[in-house]
C-alpha positions in Angstrom: -17.3 -1.0 28.4 -13.7 -1.1 27.0 -13.3 0.7 23.7 -12.3 -1.6 20.8 -8.6 -1.6 20.0 -7.7 -0.1 16.6 -7.2 -2.6 13.8 -3.5 -3.0 13.3 -2.4 -2.4 9.7 0.7 -3.3 7.7 0.8 -1.0 4.8 2.5 -2.3 1.6 2.9 -0.1 -1.5 5.7 1.5 -3.6 7.1 3.4 -0.6 10.6 4.5 0.1 11.6 5.3 -3.5 11.4 9.0 -2.9 8.5 9.5 -5.4 6.4 12.4 -4.1 3.2 10.9 -5.4 3.7 7.6 -3.6 4.9 9.2 -0.5 1.8 11.5 -0.5 -0.4 8.4 -0.7 1.5 6.9 2.2 1.1 10.1 4.2 -2.6 10.3 3.5 -3.3 6.7 4.5 -1.3 6.9 7.7 -3.1 10.2 8.6 -6.6 8.9 7.8 -6.2 5.5 9.5 -7.1 6.6 13.1 -10.4 8.1 11.8 -11.3 4.7 10.5 -10.4 2.7 13.6 -7.0 1.6 12.3 -3.4 2.0 13.4 -0.6 1.7 10.8 1.9 -0.3 12.8 4.3 -1.0 9.9 5.0 0.3 6.4 7.0 -1.7 3.8 9.8 0.5 2.5 12.3 0.1 -0.3 14.6 2.5 1.5 16.6 0.7 4.1 17.4 4.1 5.7 13.7 5.2 5.8 13.4 7.5 8.9 9.9 6.4 9.7 10.1 4.1 12.8 7.4 1.9 11.3 9.4 1.3 8.1 10.2 -2.4 7.4 12.7 -3.0 4.6 11.7 -5.6 2.1 15.0 -7.0 1.1 17.7 -9.4 2.4 17.6 -10.3 6.1 14.9 -7.8 6.7 12.4 -10.3 5.3 12.2 -11.7 8.8 10.9 -8.2 10.0 8.6 -8.2 7.0 7.1 -11.5 8.0 6.8 -10.3 11.6 4.9 -7.3 10.4 2.4 -9.5 8.7 2.0 -11.6 11.8 1.5 -8.6 14.1 -1.1 -7.0 11.7 -4.8 -7.7 11.7 -5.0 -6.5 8.0 -2.4 -6.1 5.3 -3.2 -3.2 3.1 -1.8 -3.2 -0.5 -2.0 0.3 -1.9 -2.6 2.9 -3.0 -1.2 3.9 -6.2 -0.6 2.1 -9.5 0.8 -1.0 -8.0 -1.1 -3.8 -9.8 0.7 -3.7 -13.1 3.2 -5.6 -15.2 6.5 -3.8 -15.5 8.6 -6.8 -14.7 7.9 -9.6 -12.4 9.5 -8.3 -9.1 6.7 -6.0 -7.8 3.8 -8.3 -8.9 5.5 -11.3 -7.3 6.2 -9.4 -4.1 2.5 -8.3 -3.8 1.2 -11.8 -4.6 3.6 -13.4 -2.1 2.6 -10.8 0.6 -1.1 -11.4 0.0 -0.7 -15.2 0.0 1.4 -15.3 3.2 -1.1 -12.9 4.9 -4.1 -15.1 4.0 -2.2 -18.3 5.0 -1.7 -16.6 8.4 -5.4 -15.7 8.5 -4.9 -12.0 8.1 -7.3 -9.8 6.1 -5.9 -8.4 2.9 -7.2 -5.2 1.3 -6.5 -3.4 -1.9 -6.8 0.3 -1.2 -7.3 2.8 -4.0 -5.0 0.9 -6.4 -4.4 1.6 -10.0 -4.5 -1.5 -12.2 -2.5 -2.2 -15.4 -1.0 -2.1 -17.9 -0.2 -5.8 -18.5 2.3 -7.1 -20.9 2.6 -10.8 -20.0 0.3 -13.6 -19.0 2.3 -14.0 -15.8 1.7 -10.3 -14.9 -2.0 -10.7 -15.5 -2.2 -13.9 -13.4 -0.2 -12.4 -10.5 -2.4 -9.2 -10.5 -5.6 -11.2 -10.7 -4.7 -13.7 -8.1 -3.4 -11.0 -5.7 -6.7 -9.1 -6.2 -8.7 -12.3 -5.5 -6.8 -12.9 -2.3 -8.0 -9.5 -1.0 -11.2 -9.4 1.0 -11.7 -5.7 0.2 -10.9 -4.3 -3.3 -11.0 -0.6 -4.0 -9.6 1.0 -7.1 -8.9 4.7 -7.8 -10.4 5.0 -11.3 -12.9 3.4 -13.7 -10.2 2.0 -16.0 -8.7 0.1 -13.1 -12.1 -1.4 -12.3 -12.4 -2.5 -15.9 -9.0 -4.0 -15.8 -9.9 -6.1 -12.8 -13.2 -7.1 -14.4 -11.3 -8.3 -17.4 -9.2 -10.5 -15.0 -12.5 -11.9 -13.7 -12.1 -10.2 -10.3 -15.5 -9.3 -8.7 -16.7 -7.1 -5.9 -14.5 -4.1 -6.8 -15.4 -0.7 -5.4 -14.5 2.5 -7.2 -13.0 5.0 -4.8 -10.5 7.8 -5.0 -6.9 8.4 -4.6 -6.1 8.7 -0.8 -4.3 12.0 -1.4 -7.7 13.7 -1.8 -8.1 13.3 1.9 -5.1 15.4 2.7 -5.9 18.9 4.0 -5.5 21.5 1.2 -2.3 23.0 2.7 -0.7 19.5 2.9 -1.8 18.4 -0.6 1.0 20.4 -2.3 4.4 18.6 -2.2 6.7 20.1 0.5 9.8 22.0 -0.6 12.8 19.9 -1.7 15.4 19.6 1.0 19.0 20.6 0.2 18.7 19.5 -3.4 18.5 15.8 -2.6 15.3 15.2 -4.5 13.6 14.1 -1.3 10.8 16.3 0.0 10.9 17.4 3.6 8.5 15.4 5.8 7.4 12.9 3.1 6.6 9.5 4.3 5.7 10.3 7.9 2.4 11.9 8.9 2.7 14.9 11.2 0.2 13.3 13.6 1.4 9.8 13.4 
């Protein structure tokens, strides 16, 4: 019997902004994926010079590559981190559009250990709620996020934990800063990827 091929994942979050917390989440998800029968084949990145070979820029002409990543994936994973919030329309609109396109292309969409809120506008609430409803799997990283989704009338939400808790203890601490750039050495690419 031939073993099942790993599920191909396109990971979308707030990656490539050189925030150690978000990059640790990315590292944890990429490292844990094989143990869950998944292969992260692409990662959305806000850094067009992201050294990860899986990085897909999300702006300009790179949108063709972004769409191609959705097409190649079996599942589009939104998360982790505090991404379902309303601090301007750009991020909520990007997440909603990504989830909508994925579902139109018959791809699974999952929210993985997301933080939800705060919301300042009706549009922000609508985009977050609709994005969450487009997901077939919804996990949040804390009880307040579960309450926020419940207030948006989103059901079937599972309370989980931040993905960084899966990192081995020696990798959970941020690596040393490289050459004073503000970018940690090795962030964004799992050692075993």
